[in-house]
Each structure stands twice: as C-alpha cells, then as structure tokens.
C-alpha positions in Angstrom: 25.4 -30.9 -4.7 24.4 -32.1 -1.3 21.7 -29.3 -0.9 19.0 -29.9 -3.5 18.9 -27.0 -5.9 15.5 -27.9 -7.0 14.0 -27.1 -3.6 15.8 -23.7 -3.4 15.5 -20.8 -5.8 18.9 -20.1 -7.5 19.6 -16.4 -7.7 20.5 -14.8 -11.0 24.1 -14.0 -11.8 23.6 -10.3 -11.0 22.1 -11.2 -7.7 24.9 -13.7 -6.9 27.5 -10.9 -7.6 25.7 -8.5 -5.3 25.2 -10.9 -2.5 28.8 -12.0 -2.7 30.0 -8.4 -2.4 27.8 -7.9 0.7 29.0 -11.1 2.2 32.6 -9.9 1.9 31.6 -6.5 3.4 30.0 -8.3 6.4 33.1 -10.4 7.0 35.4 -7.4 7.0 33.0 -5.2 8.9 32.5 -7.7 11.8 36.2 -8.6 12.0 37.4 -5.0 12.2 34.7 -4.0 14.7 36.7 -6.0 17.3 39.9 -4.0 17.0 38.7 -0.8 18.8 37.2 -2.9 21.6 40.5 -4.5 22.5 41.7 -1.8 25.0 38.3 -1.9 26.7 38.5 -5.7 27.2 42.1 -5.3 28.5 41.1 -2.7 31.1 37.9 -4.5 32.1 39.6 -7.8 32.7 42.8 -6.2 34.2 45.0 -8.0 31.7 48.8 -7.6 31.4 50.4 -7.3 27.9 51.3 -10.9 28.0 47.8 -12.1 29.0 46.4 -9.9 26.3 48.7 -11.4 23.7 47.5 -14.9 24.7 43.9 -13.8 24.5 44.3 -12.3 21.0 45.9 -15.6 19.9 42.5 -17.3 20.6 40.9 -15.5 17.7 43.5 -17.0 15.3 43.3 -20.4 16.8 39.5 -20.4 16.5 39.8 -19.4 12.8 42.3 -22.1 12.0 40.1 -24.8 13.6 37.1 -24.1 11.3 38.8 -23.0 8.0 39.8 -26.5 7.0 36.2 -27.7 7.5 34.4 -24.8 5.8 34.4 -26.3 2.3 32.8 -29.6 3.5 30.2 -27.6 5.4 29.3 -25.5 2.3 29.1 -28.6 0.1 26.7 -30.3 2.5 24.5 -27.4 3.6 25.1 -24.7 0.9 27.0 -21.4 1.1 23.9 -19.5 2.1 23.3 -21.5 5.3 26.9 -21.6 6.3 27.4 -17.8 5.8 24.2 -17.0 7.7 25.0 -19.4 10.5 28.5 -18.0 10.9 27.2 -14.4 10.9 24.7 -15.4 13.6 27.5 -16.7 15.8 29.4 -13.4 15.2 26.4 -11.4 16.2 26.1 -13.5 19.4 29.8 -13.3 20.3 30.5 -9.5 19.7 28.2 -8.2 22.5 29.6 -10.8 24.9 33.1 -9.6 24.1 31.9 -6.1 25.1 30.8 -7.2 28.6 32.8 -10.2 29.8 35.4 -9.3 32.3 37.4 -12.5 32.9 40.2 -14.0 30.8 38.6 -17.5 30.4 35.2 -16.2 29.3 36.9 -13.7 26.9 39.2 -16.4 25.5 36.3 -18.9 24.8 34.2 -16.2 23.3 37.0 -14.8 21.2 37.8 -18.3 19.9 34.1 -18.7 19.0 34.2 -15.4 17.2 37.4 -16.4 15.3 35.9 -19.7 14.4 32.8 -18.0 12.9 35.0 -15.5 11.0 37.3 -18.3 9.7 34.3 -20.4 8.5 32.7 -17.3 6.9 36.0 -16.3 5.2 36.5 -19.6 3.5 32.8 -19.9 2.4 32.6 -16.5 0.9 35.7 -17.2 -1.1 34.2 -20.5 -2.3 31.1 -18.7 -3.4 33.2 -16.0 -5.0 35.1 -18.6 -7.1 31.9 -20.2 -8.2 30.3 -16.9 -9.2 33.4 -15.7 -11.0 33.6 -19.0 -13.0 30.2 -18.1 -14.5 31.4 -14.6 -15.5 33.3 -13.5 -18.6 35.2 -10.9 -16.6 37.4 -11.0 -13.4 35.4 -10.3 -10.2 37.6 -11.4 -7.4 39.5 -8.2 -6.7 36.2 -6.3 -6.4 34.9 -8.9 -3.9 38.0 -8.6 -1.8 37.7 -4.8 -2.2 34.4 -4.9 -0.4 36.1 -6.8 2.5 38.6 -3.9 2.8 35.7 -1.4 2.7 34.0 -3.4 5.5 37.2 -3.3 7.5 37.5 0.5 7.3 33.8 0.9 8.0 33.8 -1.4 11.0 36.9 0.0 12.7 36.0 3.6 11.9 32.3 3.2 12.9 33.0 1.6 16.3 35.8 4.1 17.0 33.5 7.0 16.2 30.7 5.6 18.5 33.2 5.1 21.3 34.6 8.6 20.8 31.1 10.0 21.0 30.6 8.4 24.4 28.9 5.2 23.5 29.9 2.2 25.6 31.3 -1.0 24.1 28.0 -2.8 24.4 26.1 -0.1 22.6 28.8 0.1 19.9 28.6 -3.7 19.3 24.8 -3.5 19.3 25.1 -1.1 16.4 27.5 -3.5 14.6 25.0 -6.4 15.1 22.1 -4.4 13.9 24.1 -3.5 10.7 25.1 -7.1 10.1 21.5 -8.3 10.5 20.2 -5.5 8.2 22.7 -6.4 5.5 21.9 -10.1 5.8 18.2 -9.5 5.6 18.8 -7.6 2.4 21.3 -10.0 0.7 21.1 -13.5 2.2 18.3 -14.7 -0.1 20.6 -14.2 -3.0 23.6 -16.2 -1.6 24.2 -19.5 -3.3 21.9 -22.2 -1.8 24.5 -24.8 -2.7 28.2 -25.4 -2.3 30.8 -26.7 -4.7 29.8 -29.7 -6.7 33.4 -31.0 -6.5 34.0 -34.2 -4.7 36.9 -34.7 -2.3 37.8 -35.1 1.4 36.8 -32.6 4.1 40.4 -31.4 4.2 43.6 -32.3 2.5 47.2 -31.0 2.6 47.8 -28.7 -0.4 49.9 -30.2 -3.2 51.0 -29.3 -6.7 49.9 -26.0 -8.0 47.6 -25.5 -5.0 50.7 -25.6 -2.8 52.3 -22.9 -4.9 49.2 -20.8 -4.7 49.2 -21.3 -0.9 52.9 -20.2 -0.8 52.2 -17.0 -2.6 49.2 -16.3 -0.3 51.4 -17.1 2.7 54.0 -14.5 1.7 51.4 -11.8 0.9 49.5 -12.3 4.1 52.9 -12.3 5.9 53.4 -8.8 4.5 49.9 -7.7 5.5 50.5 -8.9 9.0 53.8 -7.1 9.2 52.2 -3.9 8.1 49.5 -4.2 10.8 51.9 -5.0 13.6 55.2 -3.3 12.8 54.5 -0.2 10.6 53.8 2.1 13.6 56.8 0.7 15.5 59.1 1.3 12.5 57.9 4.9 12.0 58.5 5.8 15.6 61.8 4.1 16.1 63.5 4.5 12.7 61.8 7.7 11.4 61.3 9.6 14.7 57.6 10.1 14.0 55.5 11.0 17.1 53.7 8.1 18.7 50.4 9.8 18.4 50.7 9.8 14.6 52.3 6.4 14.2 49.2 4.7 12.8 49.4 6.8 9.6 51.6 4.2 7.9 49.0 1.5 8.2 46.3 3.9 7.1 48.3 4.7 4.0 48.8 1.0 3.3 45.1 0.1 3.9 43.7 3.0 1.7 46.0 2.0 -1.1 45.1 -1.7 -0.8 41.4 -0.8 -0.8 41.6 1.5 -3.8 43.7 -1.1 -5.7 41.1 -3.9 -5.1 38.1 -1.7 -6.0 39.8 -1.0 -9.4 41.6 -4.4 -9.7 39.1 -6.2 -11.8 39.5 -3.7 -14.6 43.3 -3.9 -14.2 43.3 -7.7 -14.3 41.1 -7.7 -17.4 43.3 -5.2 -19.2 46.9 -6.4 -18.4 46.3 -10.1 -17.4 46.7 -12.1 -14.2 50.4 -12.9 -14.6 51.5 -9.3 -15.0 49.3 -8.3 -12.1 51.0 -10.8 -9.8 54.5 -10.2 -11.0 54.3 -6.4 -11.1 52.2 -6.2 -7.9 54.7 -8.3 -5.9 57.6 -6.3 -7.2 55.9 -3.0 -6.5 55.2 -4.2 -2.9 58.9 -5.2 -2.5 60.0 -1.8 -3.9 57.7 -0.2 -1.4 59.4 -2.0 1.5 62.7 -0.9 0.2 61.5 2.8 0.1 60.1 2.4 3.6 63.4 1.1 4.9 65.8 3.4 3.1 63.8 6.6 3.1 65.5 9.5 5.0 62.2 10.7 6.5 58.7 9.5 7.4 57.1 11.5 4.6 58.9 9.5 2.0 58.3 6.3 4.0 54.5 6.9 3.6 55.0 6.6 -0.2 56.6 3.3 0.5 53.5 2.1 2.5 51.3 3.2 -0.4 53.3 1.2 -2.8 53.2 -1.9 -0.5 49.4 -1.6 -0.3 48.8 -1.0 -4.0 51.2 -3.8 -4.9 49.7 -6.4 -2.6 46.1 -5.5 -3.3 45.3 -7.8 -6.2 47.8 -10.7 -5.8 45.7 -12.7 -3.4 42.4 -12.2 -5.3 44.2 -13.5 -8.5 45.4 -16.5 -6.5 41.8 -17.4 -5.4 40.7 -17.0 -9.0 43.3 -19.5 -10.0 41.9 -22.0 -7.6 38.8 -22.1 -9.6 40.8 -22.9 -12.8 43.1 -25.6 -11.5 42.2 -29.3 -11.5 44.7 -30.7 -9.0 42.4 -30.4 -6.1 38.6 -29.9 -5.8 37.9 -26.2 -5.1 35.9 -26.9 -1.9 39.1 -28.5 -0.5 41.7 -26.2 -2.1 40.1 -23.0 -0.8 40.2 -24.0 2.8 43.8 -25.3 2.4 45.0 -22.0 0.8 43.0 -19.9 3.3 44.6 -21.8 6.2 48.1 -21.2 4.8 47.4 -17.6 4.2 46.0 -17.0 7.6 49.0 -18.7 9.0 51.0 -16.0 7.4 49.1 -13.3 9.2 49.6 -15.1 12.5 53.3 -15.8 12.0 54.1 -12.4 10.4 54.7 -10.5 13.7 56.8 -13.3 15.1 58.8 -13.7 11.9 59.6 -10.0 11.7 60.4 -9.8 15.4 62.7 -12.8 15.3 64.8 -11.3 12.5 64.7 -7.9 14.0 66.0 -9.3 17.3 69.0 -10.8 15.6 69.7 -7.8 13.4 67.3 -4.8 13.0 63.8 -4.1 12.0 65.0 -2.6 8.7 66.8 -5.8 7.8 63.6 -7.8 8.7 61.6 -5.6 6.3 64.2 -6.1 3.5 64.0 -9.9 4.0 60.2 -9.6 3.6 60.9 -7.6 0.4 63.0 -10.5 -0.9 60.2 -12.9 -0.2 57.8 -10.7 -2.2 60.2 -10.8 -5.1 60.1 -14.6 -4.8 56.2 -14.5 -4.8 56.3 -12.5 -8.1 58.7 -14.9 -9.7 56.4 -17.8 -8.8 53.8 -16.3 -11.2 55.9 -17.6 -14.1 55.8 -21.1 -12.7 52.0 -20.9 -12.1 51.4 -19.8 -15.7 48.5 -17.6 -14.7 47.5 -16.5 -18.2 45.0 -13.7 -18.8 
C-alpha cells in the first residue's frame, strides 16, 4: 500500500460498510443534481439543441479521461483522499454550472465536473470491492442501491427547490451543503489506503475481465437507452401525452432501486450466476413487453421488468472483479468502469442508428437480444454462489 496504514486509523468493518454506502449516495446525488439544471444552462447561454448536445458530451469525455487513472490514484493516495478530493471538485463545479453563461466556460466546467464524478465512481467501486472481500455476505447490490437512492434524491431535491422558486445557484448551494455534511459525517471512515495489488496505471481488459466488461457494456447500454429513448417511444409508439412521457423512466428507476436495495439478500439466497442469468433474461423480456404491448399501461410493466432485471447484474460483475486473478483489481475496475460508461454514452447513438434504418421498436428488440447474450455469458464466467 502506498499510503502507510500505520499512520492512519483503519475503520472497523461496520464503519467501512457505512462510509461506502454514503460515498455511493454522494456520487449519485451529485450527478443527478445536474439534470434539472440543464434547461437553465441552455437558456442562460442561448444554446441550440446541437450546441447543447456537444456541451453534454463534455461530461462524458471528462469522466472517461479520469476513470482509467482512478485506480492508480487510489493506490498511491488512498481511497479516502481521492474520494474527498473528487467531491471537493464537484462542490466547486456545480455552482459554476449554475451561473456561467458562455459555452466555453460551461464546457470546461462540465468536463471538470465529469472528471471528478468519473474518478469518484471508480474509487468508490474499488473501495466497495475491498470491503466486500472482507465480508461473509454480498454487499455490492446494496452499495449500488444507495447510488440509485442518491440519484432520486438529487434530481427530486433540485427539481423541488426550483419549483418552489429557488434559482439554480441557491439549489446548487443546497446540494453542496448536503455533500459537505455527508462527507463530514462519513469521510473519516473511508479506507485510508487503496488496493495492495500491483500493476500498471491502466491496461486494456483481457481474459475474464474483458467478459465482465462486455456484460457491463450491454447493461449500461440498456440503462442509457431507457434514459434517452423511453419517453420518445411512449409518445411515438404508445400515444402517451408528452407531459407524462417520463413515467417510463420513473418506473424503470424505481424498480432498479428497489431491486438493488434488496439485491444482496437475493444474491446470497439464489447465487450470483442465477442472478445474472435470470436478471438479464428478465430485462430482455421487459423490452419485448415494452415493444409489443398494445398500450402504454402494459408498457410500464415492461419498464419495471427491465429495471428489476438490470438492477443486480452490474453489482455482481463488480463483485467478480474482486475474485478474479487475471488483472489487479485497481486496474480491472477502471477498465470495466470505462467500458461500462462507454455503453451509456454510446447507447443513445446505437439505438438511434438502428431506429433510423428500421424503427425504434426493432432497435429495442436488438437490445433485448444483447441482454440475452449477457445472460448467457454468465455460464462462461462461472460466477458461482
């Protein structure tokens, strides 16, 4: 370990679990807080749809730049310092995103915001793997469940403040205050060290890590498709009013959150391999229901199935990283995270490309076939219990 454990108090296992949950909450809370601010940034800077699209891409680019390096930073400085530093950058960037009115300043700040989120995302997953390895029960789904809870709290909290008349700056100040308060409560119990594994700062995934990355890529592809295309599909194919079109993603998100919060018990009871296989098949079935349903009410059931099915597959994949020996975990986690995040970024374009050549329904069915393939990969991975 590059940070001397002897000079820093190591938290108890119970404290490690608690601080890891809070770290996942902060990451989801801060990321989702940006979503309700997007229309305000667009209006303030006078951006067209095309300019806004390029601006939003900066967040993903920033994340992809720091994700590959997060494992090396955590190994050198410790998870605690990296997470706190990344949270500090987030707290600096959010208020600036609420006041800047020019495309270049917004782009630079959003890239910085994305870089901090990407670094934090990899580091909290690295900490989660180390904490779970010292436990006799699965923990990863619960950790990711707190990320989902944070997303709901961040988006809903900022939206509520804006609806009550608060300006974007005051809303982001509330977000920053919440992040600081949670950090003050939990940061001391974050791991003061990183992974003891040796390896390069970043490496191309290979062997079983490449298969894990492929499964994560497909699952994040599905998540990105739900975020960007669920509303469009409900309006165009199911004739749902535009004002209510977000209900599909709400159903997906709530089912995913509930699935993750109960996922550790499910994984412990039925085993990792069944969770991945049945979860992927359930998500694929959900997309079939969404596509072939005669009305939007039945389509909502499909979105619930997609969310519930997807909920625990990625957490199981991150747990598996801690058990494989092909690559050091501080290298494997950034590699898999980068692949997975690439799925979120490519998801909208992937669906749009297929929909342009055929239809949106066909694109969703292709995604369902990919989810079946992800489930079948569980047999190759030999996940065990």
